[in-house]
C-alpha positions as CSV (number, residue, x, y, z in Angstrom):
1,M,-21.0,5.0,36.2
2,R,-18.1,3.1,34.8
3,N,-18.3,-0.2,32.8
4,S,-18.1,-3.5,34.7
5,V,-16.4,-5.3,31.8
6,N,-13.0,-4.6,30.2
7,R,-12.3,-5.8,26.7
8,Q,-8.7,-6.8,25.8
9,V,-6.7,-8.2,22.9
10,R,-4.3,-11.0,24.1
11,M,-1.6,-12.9,22.2
12,A,-3.0,-16.4,21.6
13,A,0.0,-17.9,19.7
14,R,3.4,-16.9,18.5
15,P,3.1,-16.0,14.8
16,V,5.0,-17.9,12.1
17,G,5.5,-15.4,9.4
18,A,2.8,-12.7,9.1
19,P,0.5,-12.6,12.1
20,K,-2.8,-14.3,11.5
21,D,-6.1,-13.5,13.1
22,S,-5.8,-16.7,15.2
23,D,-2.6,-15.4,16.8
24,F,-4.8,-13.0,18.8
25,R,-8.0,-13.3,20.8
26,L,-10.4,-10.6,22.0
27,V,-11.6,-11.3,25.5
28,E,-13.7,-9.8,28.2
29,S,-12.3,-9.5,31.7
30,E,-13.3,-7.9,35.0
31,M,-12.8,-4.2,35.3
32,P,-9.6,-3.6,37.2
33,V,-9.6,-1.7,40.5
34,P,-6.8,0.8,41.3
35,G,-4.8,0.2,44.5
36,A,-2.6,2.6,46.4
37,D,-0.5,4.9,44.2
38,E,-2.4,3.7,41.1
39,M,-5.1,5.0,38.8
40,L,-7.7,3.5,36.5
41,V,-7.7,4.9,33.0
42,R,-9.8,4.5,29.9
43,V,-7.9,4.2,26.7
44,I,-8.6,6.7,23.9
45,Y,-5.9,6.1,21.4
46,L,-3.6,3.0,21.0
47,S,-0.4,3.3,19.1
48,L,0.5,0.5,16.7
49,D,4.2,0.1,15.9
50,P,6.2,-2.4,13.8
51,Y,8.4,-3.4,16.7
52,F,5.5,-5.2,18.3
53,R,6.1,-8.0,15.8
54,G,9.5,-8.8,17.3
55,R,8.1,-8.8,20.8
56,M,5.7,-11.6,19.7
57,N,8.7,-13.9,19.0
58,D,10.4,-16.0,21.7
59,G,13.9,-14.9,21.1
60,P,16.6,-12.5,22.2
61,S,16.0,-8.8,21.5
62,Y,16.5,-5.4,23.1
63,A,13.2,-6.0,25.0
64,A,11.7,-9.0,26.7
65,P,9.3,-11.0,24.5
66,M,5.6,-11.2,25.3
67,Q,4.2,-14.4,26.7
68,I,1.2,-16.4,25.5
69,D,-2.0,-14.9,26.9
70,D,-0.4,-11.5,27.6
71,V,-2.4,-8.4,26.8
72,M,-0.8,-7.0,23.6
73,I,1.7,-4.3,24.4
74,G,1.2,-0.7,23.2
75,R,1.6,2.9,24.1
76,T,-1.6,4.7,24.8
77,V,-3.2,8.1,25.3
78,S,-5.8,7.7,28.1
79,Q,-8.1,9.6,30.4
80,V,-8.1,9.1,34.2
81,V,-11.3,7.5,35.6
82,E,-10.3,7.0,39.2
83,S,-7.0,8.0,40.9
84,N,-5.2,7.1,44.1
85,L,-2.1,8.8,42.7
86,D,-1.0,12.2,43.8
87,G,-0.9,14.8,41.0
88,F,-3.5,13.0,38.8
89,A,-7.3,13.5,39.0
90,P,-10.3,12.1,37.1
91,G,-10.5,13.7,33.7
92,D,-6.8,14.2,33.2
93,F,-5.4,13.1,29.9
94,I,-2.2,11.1,30.1
95,F,0.4,9.2,28.0
96,C,2.2,6.1,29.2
97,D,3.7,2.9,27.8
98,P,2.3,-0.1,29.5
99,V,-1.6,0.0,29.2
100,G,-1.7,-2.0,25.9
101,W,-4.5,-3.3,23.7
102,Q,-7.5,-2.9,26.1
103,E,-10.3,-0.5,26.9
104,Y,-9.2,0.2,30.5
105,G,-6.0,-0.3,32.4
106,I,-4.2,0.3,35.7
107,V,-1.4,2.8,35.7
108,R,1.2,3.0,38.5
109,G,3.1,6.1,39.4
110,D,6.3,4.6,38.1
111,A,4.8,3.8,34.7
112,L,7.3,4.3,31.8
113,G,6.9,7.7,30.2
114,L,3.9,8.7,32.3
115,R,3.0,12.4,31.8
116,K,0.0,14.6,31.6
117,L,-1.2,15.9,28.2
118,D,-2.6,19.4,27.5
119,P,-5.1,19.4,24.6
120,A,-4.6,23.2,24.3
121,I,-1.0,22.7,23.2
122,A,-1.5,19.9,20.6
123,P,-4.1,17.2,19.8
124,I,-3.6,14.4,22.4
125,S,-3.2,11.8,19.6
126,T,0.1,13.5,18.6
127,A,1.7,12.1,21.8
128,L,1.8,8.8,20.0
129,G,3.1,10.2,16.7
130,V,4.8,13.3,15.6
131,L,5.3,14.5,19.3
132,G,5.9,11.0,20.6
133,M,8.2,8.0,20.1
134,P,8.0,8.0,16.2
135,G,8.8,11.7,16.0
136,F,11.5,11.4,18.7
137,T,13.0,8.5,16.7
138,A,13.1,10.6,13.5
139,W,14.6,13.7,15.2
140,Y,17.3,11.9,17.2
141,G,18.2,9.4,14.5
142,L,18.6,12.0,11.8
143,L,20.2,14.9,13.7
144,E,22.4,12.9,16.1
145,L,23.4,10.0,13.8
146,G,22.8,11.2,10.3
147,K,24.1,14.7,10.8
148,P,22.8,16.1,7.5
149,K,24.6,19.1,6.1
150,P,23.2,21.8,3.8
151,G,23.3,20.7,0.2
152,E,23.6,16.9,1.1
153,T,21.1,14.3,-0.1
154,V,19.1,12.5,2.5
155,V,17.2,9.4,1.5
156,V,14.6,7.8,3.8
157,S,12.6,4.6,3.3
158,A,9.0,4.2,4.4
159,A,8.8,7.9,3.7
160,A,5.0,8.2,4.2
161,G,5.2,6.5,7.6
162,A,5.2,8.1,11.0
163,V,9.1,8.2,11.3
164,G,10.1,8.6,7.6
165,S,7.7,11.5,7.0
166,L,9.3,13.6,9.7
167,V,12.9,12.6,8.7
168,G,12.5,14.1,5.3
169,Q,10.9,17.3,6.7
170,I,13.7,17.8,9.2
171,A,16.2,17.2,6.4
172,K,14.7,20.0,4.4
173,I,14.7,22.3,7.5
174,K,18.4,21.7,7.8
175,G,19.0,22.6,4.2
176,A,19.5,19.1,2.7
177,R,17.8,17.5,-0.3
178,A,15.2,15.0,0.8
179,V,14.3,12.0,-1.3
180,G,11.8,9.5,-0.1
181,I,11.1,5.8,-0.9
182,A,7.5,4.6,-0.5
183,G,5.1,2.1,-2.0
184,A,2.0,3.3,-3.7
185,Q,2.2,6.3,-6.0
186,E,-0.3,8.1,-3.8
187,K,2.2,8.0,-0.9
188,C,5.0,9.3,-3.1
189,D,2.8,12.1,-4.3
190,F,1.9,12.9,-0.7
191,V,5.4,13.3,0.6
192,V,6.4,15.5,-2.3
193,R,3.3,17.7,-2.6
194,E,2.2,17.8,1.0
195,L,5.4,17.3,3.0
196,G,7.8,19.1,0.7
197,F,10.2,16.4,-0.1
198,D,12.3,17.1,-3.2
199,A,11.4,13.7,-4.8
200,C,10.0,10.2,-3.9
201,V,10.4,6.9,-5.8
202,S,8.3,3.8,-5.4
203,H,9.9,0.6,-4.3
204,H,7.3,-1.2,-6.4
205,S,9.1,0.1,-9.5
206,D,10.9,-2.4,-11.7
207,T,13.6,0.3,-12.2
208,L,14.1,1.3,-8.5
209,L,17.9,1.5,-8.8
210,A,17.7,3.7,-11.9
211,D,14.9,5.8,-10.4
212,L,17.1,6.5,-7.3
213,K,20.1,7.3,-9.5
214,A,18.0,9.9,-11.4
215,E,16.9,11.6,-8.2
216,C,20.2,11.4,-6.5
217,P,22.7,12.3,-9.2
218,K,25.5,13.1,-6.7
219,G,24.9,10.0,-4.6
220,I,23.4,9.6,-1.2
221,D,25.0,11.2,1.8
222,V,22.6,10.0,4.5
223,Y,20.3,7.0,4.4
224,F,17.7,6.5,7.1
225,E,16.8,2.8,6.9
226,N,13.4,1.6,7.9
227,V,12.7,-1.2,5.4
228,G,15.7,-3.4,4.4
229,G,15.6,-6.0,1.7
230,K,15.6,-4.9,-1.9
231,V,15.3,-1.2,-0.9
232,F,18.5,-1.3,1.0
233,D,20.1,-3.2,-1.9
234,A,19.2,-0.4,-4.2
235,V,20.4,2.4,-1.9
236,F,23.7,1.0,-0.7
237,P,25.6,1.1,-4.0
238,Q,24.8,4.9,-4.3
239,M,26.2,5.9,-0.9
240,T,28.9,8.5,-1.1
241,L,32.3,8.8,0.6
242,F,31.9,9.5,4.3
243,S,28.2,8.9,4.1
244,R,26.1,8.0,7.1
245,L,23.8,5.0,7.5
246,V,21.1,5.3,10.2
247,L,19.7,1.9,11.0
248,C,16.2,2.4,12.5
249,G,14.3,-0.7,11.3
250,Q,13.8,-3.3,8.6
251,I,10.1,-3.8,8.4
252,S,10.4,-6.0,5.2
253,Q,12.1,-8.6,7.4
254,Y,9.8,-8.7,10.4
255,N,7.6,-11.5,9.1
256,A,10.5,-13.6,7.8
257,T,10.3,-17.2,8.8
258,S,14.1,-17.7,8.5
259,R,17.0,-15.4,9.4
260,P,18.2,-13.4,6.4
261,E,21.7,-14.2,5.3
262,G,24.4,-12.2,7.2
263,P,26.2,-9.3,5.6
264,G,28.3,-10.6,2.7
265,A,31.8,-9.5,1.6
266,S,30.3,-6.8,-0.8
267,L,28.5,-5.1,2.1
268,I,31.5,-5.1,4.4
269,M,33.9,-3.9,1.7
270,G,31.4,-1.3,0.7
271,L,31.2,0.1,4.3
272,I,35.0,0.2,4.4
273,G,35.6,1.6,0.9
274,R,33.1,4.4,1.4
275,R,34.4,5.2,5.0
276,M,30.7,5.0,6.0
277,T,29.4,5.4,9.5
278,A,26.6,2.9,10.2
279,S,24.7,3.5,13.4
280,G,22.0,1.3,14.9
281,F,19.9,2.8,17.8
282,V,17.0,2.2,20.1
283,I,15.3,5.4,20.9
284,G,14.4,4.3,24.5
285,D,18.1,4.7,25.3
286,H,17.9,8.4,24.8
287,R,15.0,9.5,26.9
288,D,17.0,12.3,28.4
289,R,16.7,14.2,25.1
290,F,12.9,13.9,24.9
291,D,12.0,17.3,26.2
292,E,14.5,19.0,23.8
293,F,13.0,17.0,20.9
294,Q,9.4,17.9,21.8
295,N,10.1,21.6,22.2
296,E,11.9,21.8,18.9
297,V,9.4,19.8,16.8
298,A,6.4,21.5,18.4
299,G,7.9,24.8,17.4
300,W,8.3,23.6,13.8
301,I,4.7,22.5,13.8
302,R,3.5,25.9,15.0
303,A,5.6,27.6,12.3
304,G,4.1,25.4,9.6
305,Q,7.5,23.8,8.8
306,V,6.3,20.3,9.8
307,R,3.0,18.6,8.8
308,F,1.8,15.1,9.8
309,R,-0.9,12.6,9.0
310,E,-2.6,10.0,11.2
311,D,-4.3,6.8,10.0
312,I,-6.9,5.9,12.7
313,A,-8.7,2.6,12.8
314,D,-12.0,2.6,14.8
315,G,-12.5,0.2,17.7
316,L,-10.5,-2.4,19.6
317,E,-12.0,-5.1,17.4
318,N,-10.2,-3.6,14.4
319,A,-6.7,-3.4,16.1
320,V,-5.5,-6.7,14.7
321,G,-6.4,-5.9,11.1
322,A,-4.8,-2.5,11.5
323,F,-1.6,-4.1,12.8
324,Q,-1.5,-6.6,10.0
325,G,-1.9,-3.7,7.5
326,L,0.9,-1.8,9.2
327,L,3.3,-4.7,8.6
328,E,2.2,-4.8,5.0
329,G,2.6,-1.0,4.5
330,R,-1.1,-0.3,4.1
331,N,-1.1,2.6,6.6
332,F,-0.7,6.2,5.6
333,G,1.1,8.2,8.3
334,K,1.0,7.2,12.0
335,Q,-1.1,4.2,12.6
336,L,-3.5,4.6,15.6
337,V,-6.5,2.8,16.9
338,Q,-9.2,4.9,18.5
339,I,-10.5,2.8,21.4
340,G,-12.7,5.3,23.2
341,D,-14.3,8.7,22.7
342,D,-12.0,11.7,22.4
343,P,-13.7,14.6,24.2
344,T,-11.1,17.0,22.9
345,R,-12.3,16.7,19.3
């Protein structure tokens, strides 16, 4: 017998700066009922991603902003409870984008990214991490835009995160030197000792610029940008001729209360003088490459060439704290929230 109440986290206010507890509210609502060509699912894992912060603002972006009282957005791994949708039956495990921060949701047949998951192939949680959007972002951004060559130096910020950790491992697979930038020394040690990066420096260091120079004596050929701010300022002067800059995110700016100053003359002249290629991208524009990505990275995981880590908070009531921690860099690997029981583990 299924529950009669569905708990949800809704946006209570638009954050000013870092999201506060009062910007969210945990509510109880009636259990939804699936209609024609719909199914009721219970959420097992919720993905937390930095881009949620931008969707909480009321401003132009590549995706529409959330509205006050909306259920917080989020990709999920769920299990079908009731189905009126051909091809899906109770008990099936699925991935899709639109369910969000709640215990149960309705999924339509045209839901973005909807697909079944086979626990025999990989843990179902990986559909939100190394074999999902973060992994796809790393794979596409580095290989299609960064184009690392054997012997080159690839630097990636947020190196212990879901995207950055895979960027460095793929760089190594392609014969490049991988240098990470992370916060805590524990994270730096992890990406070197466990993930096989050649080096990692802490952005908390007072000598970040010198530390990078010591680990990148020939300069930086590819920079995969996830952080911005002082980290970008330390990396940019060390970019080589014909280097490539992959602009994925700038998490240090997401809670800013004013717009950062635009690129100054030194940045523009640096781009020109170094003949750099700077590429911004949104991975949702490249869904036609997803199957190729998944097949290749799954093969690397089976071969032991790629490792991954998940940081899992327990319970919907802890989603807000986990999201706040994600924006502060407290997570270690892919940040998930486990909402319901995972019968595959």
